[in-house]
C-alpha positions in Angstrom: -0.1 0.1 0.0 1.3 3.3 -1.0 0.1 6.6 0.9 -0.3 9.8 -1.3 -0.3 13.3 0.0 -1.8 16.3 -2.2 0.7 19.3 -1.2 -0.9 21.5 -3.9 -3.0 24.3 -2.8 -6.6 24.2 -3.6 -6.6 27.9 -5.0 -3.4 29.1 -6.4 -4.1 32.3 -8.1 -1.8 35.3 -8.8 -3.5 38.4 -8.5 -2.0 41.5 -10.1 -3.2 45.1 -10.5 -3.1 46.6 -14.2 -4.2 50.1 -14.1 -7.7 50.0 -12.4 -8.5 46.4 -13.2 -7.6 43.3 -11.1 -6.1 40.7 -13.3 -6.0 37.0 -12.4 -3.3 34.8 -13.9 -3.7 31.2 -13.4 -0.4 29.3 -12.9 0.8 26.8 -15.7 1.3 23.4 -14.6 5.2 22.5 -14.0 4.7 18.8 -13.2 6.8 16.7 -15.7 5.5 13.3 -14.4 1.7 14.6 -14.7 1.0 13.5 -11.0 -0.9 16.5 -9.9 1.2 17.7 -7.1 1.0 14.4 -5.3 4.1 13.4 -3.2 4.5 9.5 -2.6 5.5 8.1 0.7 6.6 4.8 1.9 4.2 2.5 3.6 4.6 -0.6 5.7 3.9 -4.1 3.8 3.0 -5.9 6.9 1.3 -5.1 10.1 3.4 -4.8 13.1 2.8 -7.8 15.4 1.6 -7.6 19.0 4.9 -9.4 20.1 7.2 -6.9 18.2 5.2 -3.9 19.3 5.5 -4.9 22.9 9.4 -5.6 22.6 9.9 -2.2 21.1 7.9 -0.5 23.8 9.3 -2.3 26.9 11.6 0.2 27.8 8.9 2.7 28.1 7.2 1.1 31.1 6.5 3.0 34.3 9.4 2.7 36.8 8.9 3.0 40.5 9.7 6.3 42.3 12.5 6.4 44.6 12.4 9.8 45.8 9.4 9.7 48.2 10.0 10.1 51.9 7.9 11.0 55.1 7.4 14.7 56.0 9.0 15.2 59.5 6.4 17.6 60.7 3.0 15.7 59.7 4.2 12.2 58.5 2.4 12.3 55.1 4.3 11.1 52.2 6.1 14.0 49.9 8.6 14.2 47.4 12.2 14.6 48.5 13.0 18.1 46.8 9.4 19.5 47.5 7.7 21.1 50.6 4.9 18.8 52.2 1.5 19.8 50.4 -0.4 19.2 53.8 2.0 21.3 55.6 2.1 24.0 53.0 -1.7 24.4 53.0 -1.7 24.7 56.9 0.9 27.5 56.6 -1.1 29.3 53.9 -4.2 29.1 55.8 -2.4 30.6 59.1 -0.9 33.3 57.1 -4.1 34.2 55.5 -5.8 34.5 59.1 -2.8 36.4 60.4 -2.8 39.0 57.5 -6.7 39.4 57.9 -6.2 40.1 61.6 -3.6 42.9 60.7 -5.9 44.8 58.4 -7.9 47.7 60.1 -11.7 47.0 60.4 -13.4 49.7 58.5 
């Protein structure tokens, strides 16, 4: 099976002004093989089997995460190089309440 792509634009007109009139020049065909602008591409002869597909993709499997540890403050699991999401949420809430208490009541 061969796949064909038509890369020729649908409307390929050259518009030129001649005095006060608009002239339309239709381009001449430059195809020597008379294939109407089609580019032929390669296609597989046989379908890739399930076994070969799995062998090719076996290196893309999910790998276990080794950078998970427990938070020293609350004990929840977190990534090594990131703040604990639970503790961060608590800190943000306390900060929000503190800032609210500093604003003068109008």
